[in-house]
C-alpha positions as CSV (number, residue, x, y, z in Angstrom):
1,X,-17.1,59.6,37.4
2,X,-14.1,59.1,35.2
3,X,-11.6,59.2,38.2
4,X,-13.6,56.4,39.9
5,X,-13.6,54.1,36.8
6,X,-10.0,54.6,36.5
7,X,-10.1,54.3,40.9
8,X,-11.9,50.5,40.2
9,X,-9.7,49.4,37.5
10,X,-6.4,50.5,38.7
11,X,-7.9,49.0,42.1
12,X,-8.6,45.3,40.1
13,X,-6.0,45.3,37.9
14,X,-3.6,45.9,42.0
15,X,-5.6,42.8,43.1
16,X,-5.2,40.5,40.3
17,X,-1.8,40.8,39.0
18,X,-1.0,38.0,37.8
19,X,-3.7,38.4,35.4
20,X,-3.1,41.7,34.5
21,X,0.1,40.8,33.3
22,X,-1.3,38.2,30.9
23,X,-3.3,40.3,30.2
24,X,-0.8,42.8,29.0
25,X,1.0,39.8,27.8
26,X,-1.6,38.9,25.5
27,X,-2.7,42.3,23.7
28,X,1.3,43.2,23.3
29,X,2.3,39.9,21.5
30,X,-0.5,40.4,19.2
31,X,0.3,43.7,18.6
32,X,3.5,42.6,18.0
33,X,2.6,39.8,15.5
34,X,0.4,41.9,13.3
35,X,3.3,44.4,13.1
36,X,5.6,41.7,12.1
37,X,3.0,40.8,9.3
38,X,2.4,43.5,8.0
39,X,6.1,44.3,7.7
40,X,6.8,40.6,5.5
41,X,3.7,41.3,3.2
42,X,5.7,45.0,2.8
43,X,9.1,43.0,1.8
44,X,8.0,40.0,0.1
45,X,5.8,42.5,-2.1
46,X,9.2,44.8,-2.1
47,X,10.9,41.4,-3.3
48,X,8.8,40.9,-6.2
49,X,8.5,43.8,-8.2
50,X,12.5,43.8,-7.8
51,X,12.2,40.2,-9.9
52,X,10.3,41.7,-11.8
53,X,11.2,45.0,-12.6
54,X,14.9,43.3,-13.0
55,X,13.2,41.7,-16.1
56,X,12.4,44.5,-17.7
57,X,9.4,46.6,-18.6
58,X,6.9,45.9,-20.9
59,X,8.6,43.2,-21.4
60,X,7.0,39.4,-22.6
61,X,8.8,36.4,-22.9
62,X,8.3,33.3,-25.5
63,X,9.5,29.7,-24.7
64,X,9.9,26.8,-25.9
65,X,7.9,23.8,-24.8
66,X,5.1,20.7,-25.4
67,X,1.7,21.3,-26.5
68,X,-0.5,20.0,-23.6
69,X,-3.8,19.6,-26.0
70,X,-4.1,18.0,-30.0
71,X,-4.3,20.7,-31.9
72,X,-3.7,21.2,-35.6
73,X,-3.3,17.9,-36.9
74,X,0.0,17.6,-34.0
75,X,-0.3,15.1,-30.8
76,X,-0.3,16.4,-27.6
77,X,2.7,16.7,-26.4
78,X,4.7,17.8,-29.3
79,X,7.9,19.8,-29.6
80,X,7.6,23.3,-30.5
81,X,11.0,25.0,-31.0
82,X,11.8,28.9,-32.0
83,X,13.7,29.7,-34.8
84,X,15.4,32.6,-35.7
85,X,12.5,32.8,-38.6
86,X,9.9,33.7,-35.9
87,X,11.7,36.8,-34.1
88,X,11.8,38.4,-37.6
89,X,8.5,37.8,-38.3
90,X,7.4,39.3,-35.2
91,X,9.7,42.3,-36.1
92,X,8.5,42.7,-39.4
93,X,4.3,41.9,-38.2
94,X,3.7,43.1,-35.7
95,X,3.8,47.1,-35.5
96,X,3.2,47.3,-31.6
97,X,6.3,45.2,-30.7
98,X,9.4,48.0,-30.1
99,X,12.2,45.5,-30.2
100,X,12.5,41.3,-30.3
101,X,15.5,39.6,-29.7
102,X,16.7,36.0,-29.7
103,X,18.4,34.3,-26.4
104,X,20.5,31.6,-26.7
105,X,22.3,30.9,-23.0
106,X,24.8,28.4,-22.4
107,X,25.9,27.7,-18.5
108,X,29.5,26.1,-17.4
109,X,31.6,28.5,-20.0
110,X,35.2,28.9,-19.4
111,X,36.9,31.9,-20.2
112,X,40.8,32.7,-20.2
113,X,42.9,35.6,-20.3
114,X,46.9,35.1,-19.8
115,X,46.7,32.6,-17.6
116,X,44.1,33.2,-15.4
117,X,40.6,30.9,-16.0
118,X,37.1,31.7,-14.8
119,X,35.0,28.7,-14.9
120,X,30.9,28.4,-14.6
121,X,30.2,31.1,-16.3
122,X,26.6,31.9,-18.2
123,X,26.5,33.1,-21.7
124,X,24.1,35.0,-23.7
125,X,24.4,35.5,-27.2
126,X,21.3,38.4,-27.2
127,X,21.1,41.1,-30.9
128,X,22.4,44.7,-29.4
129,X,18.2,45.3,-28.9
130,X,19.1,43.2,-25.4
131,X,19.9,46.1,-23.7
132,X,17.7,48.9,-24.7
133,X,14.9,45.8,-23.7
134,X,16.2,45.0,-20.4
135,X,17.4,48.2,-19.5
136,X,21.1,47.6,-17.7
137,X,24.0,50.0,-18.6
138,X,27.6,49.0,-19.1
139,X,29.8,50.5,-16.4
140,X,32.4,51.2,-18.6
141,X,33.1,50.1,-22.1
142,X,30.0,50.3,-24.2
143,X,27.0,47.5,-25.1
144,X,26.6,45.7,-28.6
145,X,25.7,47.3,-31.3
146,X,24.3,46.5,-35.4
147,X,27.7,47.0,-36.9
148,X,28.6,43.9,-34.3
149,X,25.6,42.1,-35.6
150,X,25.9,42.4,-38.5
151,X,30.0,42.1,-39.0
152,X,29.5,38.9,-36.4
153,X,31.7,41.0,-34.5
154,X,33.8,38.8,-32.0
155,X,33.3,41.1,-28.7
156,X,32.0,40.7,-25.7
157,X,30.3,42.2,-23.0
158,X,31.9,40.9,-19.4
159,X,30.3,41.2,-15.8
160,X,31.9,42.8,-13.2
161,X,33.3,39.9,-11.1
162,X,34.7,38.4,-14.3
163,X,36.4,40.8,-14.5
164,X,37.6,40.6,-11.4
165,X,39.0,37.7,-11.7
166,X,40.5,37.6,-15.3
167,X,42.4,41.1,-14.8
168,X,42.7,42.3,-10.8
169,X,42.5,45.7,-11.0
170,X,44.2,46.1,-14.7
171,X,42.1,47.5,-17.7
172,X,39.1,45.0,-19.7
173,X,38.4,47.3,-22.6
174,X,40.1,46.5,-25.5
175,X,42.0,43.5,-24.2
176,X,41.4,39.5,-25.3
177,X,39.5,36.6,-24.1
178,X,39.0,33.2,-25.2
179,X,35.6,31.4,-24.3
180,X,36.1,27.6,-24.9
181,X,38.7,28.3,-27.3
182,X,37.6,31.0,-29.1
183,X,39.3,34.6,-28.8
184,X,36.3,37.2,-28.3
185,X,37.6,41.6,-27.8
186,X,35.9,42.8,-24.4
187,X,34.2,46.0,-25.6
188,X,32.3,46.7,-22.5
189,X,32.2,45.8,-18.6
190,X,28.7,45.5,-16.2
191,X,28.6,47.0,-13.3
192,X,28.8,45.0,-9.9
193,X,25.4,43.0,-9.2
194,X,22.7,44.4,-6.5
195,X,19.4,43.3,-5.5
196,X,17.4,44.0,-8.6
197,X,19.2,44.9,-11.1
198,X,19.4,43.9,-14.3
199,X,22.8,41.8,-14.3
200,X,25.1,39.8,-12.0
201,X,28.7,39.2,-12.5
202,X,29.3,35.9,-13.3
203,X,28.3,36.5,-17.3
204,X,29.1,36.9,-20.2
205,X,27.2,39.2,-23.6
206,X,28.1,38.7,-27.3
207,X,26.4,38.5,-30.3
208,X,24.2,35.6,-31.8
209,X,26.1,35.7,-34.7
210,X,29.4,35.3,-33.3
211,X,31.4,31.4,-33.2
212,X,29.9,30.3,-30.0
213,X,26.3,31.4,-30.8
214,X,26.4,29.7,-33.9
215,X,27.7,26.8,-32.8
216,X,25.0,26.1,-29.9
217,X,22.3,27.0,-32.5
218,X,23.1,25.0,-35.1
219,X,24.0,21.8,-32.6
220,X,22.0,18.6,-31.6
221,X,21.3,20.2,-27.9
222,X,20.0,23.3,-29.6
223,X,16.6,23.0,-27.9
224,X,17.9,22.6,-24.6
225,X,20.3,25.5,-24.7
226,X,16.9,27.4,-26.2
227,X,15.1,26.0,-23.5
228,X,15.5,28.8,-21.1
229,X,14.7,31.7,-23.6
230,X,14.3,31.7,-27.0
231,X,12.8,35.4,-27.9
232,X,12.1,38.7,-26.0
233,X,9.4,41.1,-26.6
234,X,9.5,44.7,-25.9
235,X,5.9,46.6,-26.0
236,X,6.7,49.6,-25.1
């Protein structure tokens, strides 16, 4: 009986070749569409996981902004600013938090070494615990230390792209660079950037107690310079 059914189906396909061809193309197109959609969903999920994992594990960000509702006698739309005192309060009063750091961001920074200049860099002033919270490694040299923070040391960790443009294969560790006219010593270099990593090429990381970060905090535009992110918590 099975042989009869197969012969009848084959005969019908031979008799209606155009219909058979269109049917097969429709089936192939449907299968290909499902496979493409599944692959797209899987790739999108992987990209989202990379983006979030690059920020760190168990990390919470607190950002300045404006109130959306009236509360505590303040009208809606009132500006909310975060201060270093808020960071100290979280560190001292919230025992479940294992690390907290302010982040002071500044774009368009110029760094110089001898006659070479690299412009439009991203400068970040942080506490030394920032490296543990974000979970990134320094490729060569070392990261910021608590002693650097206490001593207001003029030290920086630069990105791989900044190192290549300023030193062209030369040793960067221990060298002196000028950031917006202020001298700093290079103590570390981050590795090359790749998707999913926590560091990028054109960047500089310095202690938030250093001169450039201090000027950023006390300037009249500090609310704008701190708008990116003012504190990070790690609840690991």
